[in-house]
C-alpha positions as a Python dict, from the first residue, in 0.01 Angstrom:
ca = {
    (1, 'M'): (0, 0, 0),
    (2, 'K'): (88, 295, -216),
    (3, 'T'): (421, 329, -34),
    (4, 'N'): (510, -36, -103),
    (5, 'N'): (447, 12, -476),
    (6, 'V'): (682, 309, -486),
    (7, 'V'): (959, 114, -315),
    (8, 'A'): (918, -179, -552),
    (9, 'L'): (935, 46, -856),
    (10, 'S'): (1252, 209, -724),
    (11, 'L'): (1424, -126, -672),
    (12, 'L'): (1326, -237, -1021),
    (13, 'A'): (1476, 78, -1172),
    (14, 'V'): (1804, 22, -987),
    (15, 'L'): (1827, -338, -1113),
    (16, 'L'): (1759, -239, -1474),
    (17, 'S'): (2022, 32, -1458),
    (18, 'G'): (2282, -217, -1331),
    (19, 'C'): (2211, -457, -1618),
    (20, 'N'): (2254, -183, -1878),
    (21, 'D'): (2593, -80, -1735),
    (22, 'A'): (2715, -440, -1740),
    (23, 'A'): (2611, -480, -2104),
    (24, 'K'): (2820, -176, -2205),
    (25, 'Q'): (3145, -312, -2054),
    (26, 'E'): (3392, -500, -2274),
    (27, 'P'): (3425, -865, -2176),
    (28, 'V'): (3754, -947, -2003),
    (29, 'N'): (3914, -1277, -2090),
    (30, 'P'): (4140, -1398, -1813),
    (31, 'V'): (4475, -1542, -1922),
    (32, 'S'): (4474, -1915, -1891),
    (33, 'Q'): (4749, -2065, -1681),
    (34, 'T'): (4836, -2286, -1976),
    (35, 'E'): (4891, -1993, -2216),
    (36, 'T'): (5245, -1863, -2277),
    (37, 'A'): (5360, -1515, -2362),
    (38, 'A'): (5460, -1442, -2722),
    (39, 'P'): (5831, -1496, -2775),
    (40, 'S'): (6047, -1185, -2780),
    (41, 'T'): (6190, -1089, -3119),
    (42, 'Q'): (6503, -945, -2957),
    (43, 'A'): (6788, -1195, -2953),
    (44, 'P'): (6960, -1241, -2618),
    (45, 'E'): (7309, -1101, -2589),
    (46, 'P'): (7577, -1369, -2619),
    (47, 'V'): (7728, -1478, -2294),
    (48, 'V'): (8107, -1482, -2299),
    (49, 'D'): (8257, -1739, -2067),
    (50, 'P'): (8615, -1625, -2006),
    (51, 'A'): (8702, -1964, -1857),
    (52, 'H'): (8598, -2173, -2159),
    (53, 'N'): (8690, -2041, -2503),
    (54, 'A'): (8927, -2130, -2784),
    (55, 'R'): (9204, -1912, -2647),
    (56, 'N'): (9234, -2087, -2311),
    (57, 'A'): (9063, -2423, -2369),
    (58, 'L'): (9209, -2538, -2704),
    (59, 'D'): (9562, -2629, -2807),
    (60, 'W'): (9555, -2363, -3079),
    (61, 'S'): (9928, -2294, -3128),
    (62, 'G'): (10084, -2471, -3423),
    (63, 'V'): (10088, -2479, -3803),
    (64, 'Y'): (9770, -2483, -4015),
    (65, 'Q'): (9747, -2540, -4389),
    (66, 'G'): (9495, -2551, -4671),
    (67, 'V'): (9433, -2445, -5032),
    (68, 'V'): (9187, -2157, -5058),
    (69, 'P'): (9012, -2043, -5380),
    (70, 'C'): (9190, -1805, -5617),
    (71, 'A'): (9035, -1586, -5886),
    (72, 'D'): (9316, -1623, -6139),
    (73, 'C'): (9511, -1934, -6035),
    (74, 'E'): (9459, -2297, -5936),
    (75, 'G'): (9441, -2207, -5567),
    (76, 'I'): (9642, -2042, -5292),
    (77, 'K'): (9834, -2287, -5074),
    (78, 'T'): (9812, -2112, -4739),
    (79, 'T'): (10026, -2204, -4438),
    (80, 'L'): (9974, -2016, -4110),
    (81, 'Q'): (10187, -2068, -3800),
    (82, 'L'): (10041, -1931, -3474),
    (83, 'N'): (10290, -1898, -3188),
    (84, 'T'): (10219, -1879, -2816),
    (85, 'D'): (10377, -1532, -2798),
    (86, 'D'): (10097, -1404, -3027),
    (87, 'T'): (10318, -1382, -3335),
    (88, 'Y'): (10253, -1552, -3668),
    (89, 'V'): (10415, -1654, -3996),
    (90, 'L'): (10185, -1658, -4301),
    (91, 'S'): (10305, -1819, -4623),
    (92, 'E'): (10099, -1814, -4945),
    (93, 'Q'): (10186, -1987, -5273),
    (94, 'Y'): (9988, -1922, -5591),
    (95, 'L'): (9953, -2260, -5756),
    (96, 'G'): (9991, -2287, -6132),
    (97, 'K'): (10176, -1956, -6160),
    (98, 'G'): (10528, -2088, -6209),
    (99, 'D'): (10833, -1997, -6002),
    (100, 'G'): (10853, -1700, -5769),
    (101, 'N'): (10489, -1723, -5669),
    (102, 'R'): (10531, -1763, -5295),
    (103, 'F'): (10548, -1483, -5043),
    (104, 'E'): (10551, -1456, -4669),
    (105, 'N'): (10422, -1220, -4402),
    (106, 'R'): (10521, -1202, -4037),
    (107, 'G'): (10370, -1005, -3755),
    (108, 'S'): (10158, -1028, -3444),
    (109, 'F'): (9795, -1124, -3389),
    (110, 'S'): (9529, -1039, -3133),
    (111, 'W'): (9221, -1216, -2996),
    (112, 'N'): (8867, -1081, -2993),
    (113, 'A'): (8676, -1034, -2665),
    (114, 'A'): (8507, -1373, -2700),
    (115, 'G'): (8843, -1549, -2727),
    (116, 'N'): (8744, -1740, -3042),
    (117, 'T'): (8886, -1530, -3329),
    (118, 'V'): (9238, -1411, -3411),
    (119, 'Q'): (9317, -1105, -3620),
    (120, 'L'): (9649, -1076, -3801),
    (121, 'S'): (9836, -748, -3823),
    (122, 'G'): (10129, -636, -4035),
    (123, 'Q'): (9961, -627, -4377),
    (124, 'N'): (9728, -396, -4566),
    (125, 'E'): (9427, -624, -4544),
    (126, 'T'): (9301, -727, -4203),
    (127, 'R'): (9286, -1106, -4191),
    (128, 'Q'): (9068, -1287, -3936),
    (129, 'F'): (9033, -1657, -3852),
    (130, 'F'): (8777, -1829, -3632),
    (131, 'V'): (8960, -2081, -3413),
    (132, 'G'): (8810, -2429, -3387),
    (133, 'E'): (8951, -2756, -3260),
    (134, 'N'): (9245, -2834, -3491),
    (135, 'V'): (9105, -2604, -3761),
    (136, 'L'): (9097, -2235, -3858),
    (137, 'F'): (8807, -2090, -4055),
    (138, 'M'): (8894, -1790, -4272),
    (139, 'L'): (8645, -1505, -4223),
    (140, 'D'): (8535, -1237, -4467),
    (141, 'M'): (8621, -867, -4436),
    (142, 'S'): (8330, -810, -4193),
    (143, 'G'): (8443, -1093, -3966),
    (144, 'Q'): (8170, -1338, -4072),
    (145, 'R'): (8200, -1702, -4178),
    (146, 'I'): (8223, -1735, -4557),
    (147, 'T'): (7919, -1901, -4712),
    (148, 'G'): (7834, -2041, -5054),
    (149, 'A'): (7942, -2335, -5267),
    (150, 'L'): (8314, -2288, -5185),
    (151, 'A'): (8268, -2226, -4811),
    (152, 'D'): (8435, -2555, -4713),
    (153, 'H'): (8753, -2452, -4894),
    (154, 'Y'): (8812, -2151, -4667),
    (155, 'R'): (8956, -2357, -4384),
    (156, 'L'): (9304, -2451, -4269),
    (157, 'A'): (9363, -2784, -4095),
    (158, 'K'): (9620, -2817, -3818),
    (159, 'L'): (9928, -3018, -3912),
    (160, 'T'): (10088, -3279, -3694),
    (161, 'P'): (10423, -3184, -3537),
    (162, 'E'): (10601, -3398, -3800),
    (163, 'Q'): (10413, -3233, -4086),
    (164, 'A'): (10473, -2888, -3940),
    (165, 'A'): (10847, -2953, -3907),
    (166, 'A'): (10861, -3057, -4272),
    (167, 'Q'): (10672, -2746, -4384),
    (168, 'M'): (10832, -2478, -4167),
    (169, 'G'): (11170, -2639, -4115),
    (170, 'A'): (11258, -2613, -4484),
    (171, 'K'): (11296, -2238, -4445),
    (172, 'P'): (11464, -2099, -4131),
    (173, 'A'): (11302, -1814, -3945),
    (174, 'A'): (11390, -1479, -4093),
    (175, 'D'): (11634, -1259, -3910),
    (176, 'S'): (11603, -895, -4008),
    (177, 'Q'): (11972, -828, -3941),
    (178, 'A'): (12080, -1127, -4153),
    (179, 'E'): (11825, -1081, -4431),
    (180, 'K'): (11899, -717, -4502),
    (181, 'P'): (12256, -781, -4627),
    (182, 'V'): (12119, -1060, -4850),
    (183, 'L'): (11901, -803, -5027),
    (184, 'M'): (12167, -534, -5041),
    (185, 'G'): (12454, -506, -5282),
    (186, 'R'): (12322, -764, -5527),
    (187, 'R'): (12199, -715, -5880),
    (188, 'W'): (11842, -844, -5907),
    (189, 'E'): (11772, -917, -6272),
    (190, 'L'): (11408, -917, -6388),
    (191, 'T'): (11280, -1260, -6498),
    (192, 'E'): (10901, -1211, -6484),
    (193, 'L'): (10683, -900, -6490),
    (194, 'M'): (10305, -899, -6429),
    (195, 'G'): (10290, -1269, -6511),
    (196, 'K'): (10492, -1230, -6833),
    (197, 'K'): (10830, -1399, -6867),
    (198, 'V'): (11129, -1193, -6972),
    (199, 'P'): (11279, -1374, -7274),
    (200, 'D'): (11605, -1554, -7203),
    (201, 'T'): (11726, -1438, -7543),
    (202, 'L'): (11713, -1074, -7435),
    (203, 'D'): (12057, -917, -7455),
    (204, 'A'): (12220, -878, -7114),
    (205, 'K'): (12267, -506, -7172),
    (206, 'Q'): (11890, -466, -7224),
    (207, 'R'): (11775, -679, -6932),
    (208, 'P'): (11605, -474, -6657),
    (209, 'F'): (11746, -496, -6303),
    (210, 'I'): (11738, -331, -5962),
    (211, 'E'): (12002, -293, -5690),
    (212, 'L'): (11938, -197, -5326),
    (213, 'V'): (12202, 3, -5140),
    (214, 'A'): (12203, -3, -4760),
    (215, 'E'): (12367, 336, -4722),
    (216, 'G'): (12092, 595, -4740),
    (217, 'D'): (11830, 327, -4821),
    (218, 'R'): (11863, 386, -5194),
    (219, 'I'): (11753, 187, -5500),
    (220, 'H'): (11888, 222, -5853),
    (221, 'G'): (11834, 18, -6163),
    (222, 'F'): (11772, -9, -6534),
    (223, 'S'): (11434, -38, -6707),
    (224, 'G'): (11564, -179, -7034),
    (225, 'C'): (11589, 170, -7176),
    (226, 'N'): (11649, 425, -6901),
    (227, 'S'): (11828, 428, -6567),
    (228, 'F'): (11632, 514, -6251),
    (229, 'N'): (11691, 567, -5880),
    (230, 'G'): (11499, 647, -5565),
    (231, 'G'): (11454, 550, -5202),
    (232, 'Y'): (11302, 256, -5020),
    (233, 'T'): (11159, 168, -4679),
    (234, 'L'): (11228, -186, -4554),
    (235, 'N'): (11083, -384, -4263),
    (236, 'A'): (11246, -727, -4291),
    (237, 'D'): (11063, -866, -3986),
    (238, 'A'): (10729, -823, -4164),
    (239, 'A'): (10871, -870, -4518),
    (240, 'R'): (10750, -521, -4612),
    (241, 'I'): (10912, -291, -4866),
    (242, 'S'): (10803, 20, -5054),
    (243, 'F'): (10977, 249, -5302),
    (244, 'T'): (10954, 629, -5307),
    (245, 'Q'): (11072, 935, -5497),
    (246, 'M'): (11162, 745, -5812),
    (247, 'A'): (11344, 945, -6083),
    (248, 'M'): (11441, 827, -6432),
    (249, 'T'): (11641, 945, -6732),
    (250, 'R'): (11442, 1033, -7045),
    (251, 'M'): (11618, 855, -7329),
    (252, 'A'): (11395, 755, -7622),
    (253, 'C'): (11415, 386, -7714),
    (254, 'M'): (11270, 180, -7995),
    (255, 'D'): (11184, -110, -7764),
    (256, 'A'): (11090, -20, -7405),
    (257, 'E'): (10813, -271, -7335),
    (258, 'F'): (10921, -334, -6973),
    (259, 'E'): (10984, 25, -6869),
    (260, 'Q'): (10636, 153, -6788),
    (261, 'P'): (10502, -166, -6623),
    (262, 'L'): (10821, -201, -6416),
    (263, 'M'): (10788, 153, -6280),
    (264, 'Q'): (10422, 86, -6201),
    (265, 'V'): (10520, -230, -6013),
    (266, 'L'): (10775, -42, -5803),
    (267, 'E'): (10510, 216, -5720),
    (268, 'Q'): (10254, -48, -5614),
    (269, 'T'): (10480, -289, -5421),
    (270, 'D'): (10421, -315, -5047),
    (271, 'N'): (10575, -654, -4956),
    (272, 'Y'): (10826, -907, -5082),
    (273, 'S'): (10936, -1268, -5048),
    (274, 'L'): (11290, -1398, -5064),
    (275, 'S'): (11378, -1759, -5141),
    (276, 'G'): (11744, -1826, -5210),
    (277, 'D'): (11842, -1623, -5515),
    (278, 'T'): (11482, -1533, -5606),
    (279, 'L'): (11322, -1204, -5501),
    (280, 'T'): (10949, -1147, -5554),
    (281, 'L'): (10774, -811, -5525),
    (282, 'N'): (10406, -819, -5431),
    (283, 'K'): (10107, -606, -5344),
    (284, 'A'): (9893, -736, -5056),
    (285, 'R'): (9764, -1086, -5141),
    (286, 'M'): (9758, -1040, -5517),
    (287, 'A'): (9957, -1259, -5752),
    (288, 'P'): (10329, -1163, -5766),
    (289, 'L'): (10396, -840, -5952),
    (290, 'A'): (10759, -904, -6045),
    (291, 'V'): (11021, -1177, -6000),
    (292, 'F'): (11395, -1115, -5994),
    (293, 'K'): (11697, -1345, -5985),
    (294, 'A'): (12026, -1254, -5820),
    (295, 'V'): (12318, -1232, -6059),
    (296, 'P'): (12678, -1116, -6009),
    (297, 'A'): (12694, -738, -6003),
    (298, 'A'): (12849, -573, -6308),
    (299, 'Q'): (13209, -472, -6259),
}
């Protein structure tokens, strides 16, 4: 009898000990089959389908046009021709700025890895466009779509073949070998400087001018007070020009209002446009710096 009591007490102690251990354990809640895992905050990497993108699925070659916002004019009429050989012609006209406000850039373009964006080369500022169906969206300097109240204005619509012929056919494609002689050996008389007209009443002997000489790639001219000369670098295919090593006489004049700004313009110029007898000097996409008109060279 005594032995049975001892055994019973031992079993009771074991049971009590097991209950205490169970009470100390943290409850485990099994995951219900209907519960879903929290969504990942890391965005999936974009999948590039090389068989279906703008480059190989859209009829992207052609002429696009639109009027984009301008800080100091009514707008910039922008015409961009994309060719199948990955070359382009970009024409920009500053509306409301009078004559000589149109300039042109030519060069090549490349596609991004996704095949949906083209990047133009041949100018100081890198220009990028997202290619949609019959439309180009101008991107900002970081390659992102432009947002804000004017976002819809940063787009160029594709022209029909008839419209494109009317736009691009008015001016034949530039030929560097043919265009260079047109620039050379002519007196280019200043008609507008930094948006300011040169008075028609100005005496011919006081009117500023420049002349480009093919031999030695030299420039010489007259500022309205002093004579100057220097060198130039010309790339007619891309409508690029720059002037270097400018030197000038030091005659004192009572009226030399065009001299200093003209020399600054020559220092800043990096591209030009040529339309008939009108030559425009520009810097990047800014409004024209100076406008010249061809006149018979002095004998």
